[in-house]
C-alpha positions as CSV (number, residue, x, y, z in Angstrom):
1,L,0.0,0.0,0.0
2,D,3.0,2.3,0.2
3,A,3.9,2.0,-3.5
4,I,4.3,5.3,-5.4
5,L,2.4,4.7,-8.6
6,F,2.9,8.2,-10.1
7,E,5.9,10.5,-9.6
8,T,4.0,13.7,-10.5
9,F,0.6,15.1,-9.9
10,D,0.2,15.5,-13.7
11,A,0.8,11.8,-14.2
12,L,-1.7,11.0,-11.5
13,R,-4.3,13.3,-13.0
14,A,-3.9,11.8,-16.4
15,A,-4.3,8.3,-15.0
16,R,-7.4,9.4,-13.0
17,V,-9.0,11.0,-16.1
18,A,-8.3,7.7,-18.0
19,E,-9.8,5.6,-15.2
20,D,-12.9,7.8,-14.9
21,A,-13.4,7.4,-18.7
22,R,-13.1,3.6,-18.3
23,I,-15.6,3.6,-15.5
24,A,-18.1,5.8,-17.4
25,A,-17.8,3.6,-20.5
26,Y,-18.5,0.5,-18.3
27,A,-21.5,2.1,-16.6
28,D,-22.8,3.4,-20.0
29,G,-22.6,-0.2,-21.3
30,L,-24.8,-1.7,-18.6
31,N,-28.4,-2.6,-19.4
32,E,-31.2,-3.4,-16.9
33,T,-30.6,-7.2,-17.2
34,R,-26.9,-6.8,-16.4
35,I,-27.6,-4.4,-13.5
36,A,-30.0,-6.9,-12.1
37,G,-27.4,-9.6,-12.3
38,T,-24.5,-10.6,-10.2
39,I,-20.7,-10.3,-10.2
40,S,-18.0,-12.7,-9.0
41,Y,-14.8,-11.4,-7.5
42,R,-12.0,-12.0,-5.1
43,R,-10.7,-9.4,-2.6
44,L,-7.0,-8.4,-2.7
45,S,-6.8,-9.5,1.0
46,G,-7.7,-13.2,0.4
47,P,-8.4,-15.9,-2.1
48,E,-12.1,-16.5,-1.1
49,P,-14.4,-16.0,-4.1
50,F,-17.6,-13.9,-3.6
51,V,-20.8,-13.5,-5.6
52,Q,-22.7,-10.3,-5.2
53,Q,-25.6,-8.6,-6.8
54,L,-24.3,-5.9,-9.2
55,A,-26.7,-3.1,-8.4
56,P,-25.9,-2.8,-4.6
57,A,-22.2,-3.3,-5.4
58,L,-22.2,-0.4,-7.8
59,A,-24.1,1.8,-5.3
60,H,-21.4,0.9,-2.7
61,W,-18.6,1.5,-5.1
62,F,-19.7,5.0,-6.0
63,N,-20.6,5.9,-2.4
64,H,-17.3,4.6,-1.1
65,Q,-15.5,7.2,-3.3
66,T,-17.3,9.8,-1.2
67,H,-15.7,8.4,1.9
68,H,-12.3,8.7,0.4
69,R,-12.9,12.3,-0.8
70,G,-13.9,13.1,2.8
71,Q,-10.7,11.5,4.2
72,T,-8.7,13.6,1.7
73,H,-10.6,16.8,2.7
74,A,-10.0,16.1,6.4
75,L,-6.3,15.5,5.8
76,L,-5.8,18.7,3.8
77,T,-7.8,20.9,6.1
78,G,-6.2,19.3,9.2
79,L,-2.8,20.3,7.8
80,G,-4.0,23.8,7.2
81,Q,-4.3,23.5,3.4
82,P,-7.1,24.6,1.2
83,S,-9.5,21.9,-0.1
84,I,-12.3,22.0,-2.7
85,E,-16.0,22.2,-1.7
86,L,-17.3,18.7,-1.4
87,D,-21.0,19.4,-0.7
88,L,-23.3,17.7,-3.3
89,L,-25.7,20.7,-3.3
90,F,-22.8,23.0,-4.1
91,F,-21.7,20.8,-6.9
92,Q,-25.2,20.6,-8.3
93,R,-25.5,24.4,-8.2
94,E,-22.2,24.8,-9.9
95,Q,-23.3,22.3,-12.7
96,A,-26.5,24.2,-13.2
97,K,-24.7,27.6,-13.8
98,P,-24.6,28.6,-17.5
99,A,-21.2,28.5,-19.1
100,S,-19.6,32.0,-19.0
101,S,-18.9,33.6,-22.3
102,P,-15.4,34.7,-23.2
């Protein structure tokens, strides 16, 4: 867990953008039948196989990212550093604003 995967923030950002695109493509490719189905997987911490309904696993996966964003926010602000606004309503208001003209 202490491996450094990216030496620069720019490299990390590029990898995150690529991963987000891969996630979006996966989600866009799901249909109702697939979402109602199951997934099989193994955790990194052990060899035991698991079978799980996909819909609640996806809900957990997306919600869990919120947990990690909160951890990052707490670390930054605890160190006296600025952090972005994480409130969902703030995000929704920002998304609803019309694009500014040049």
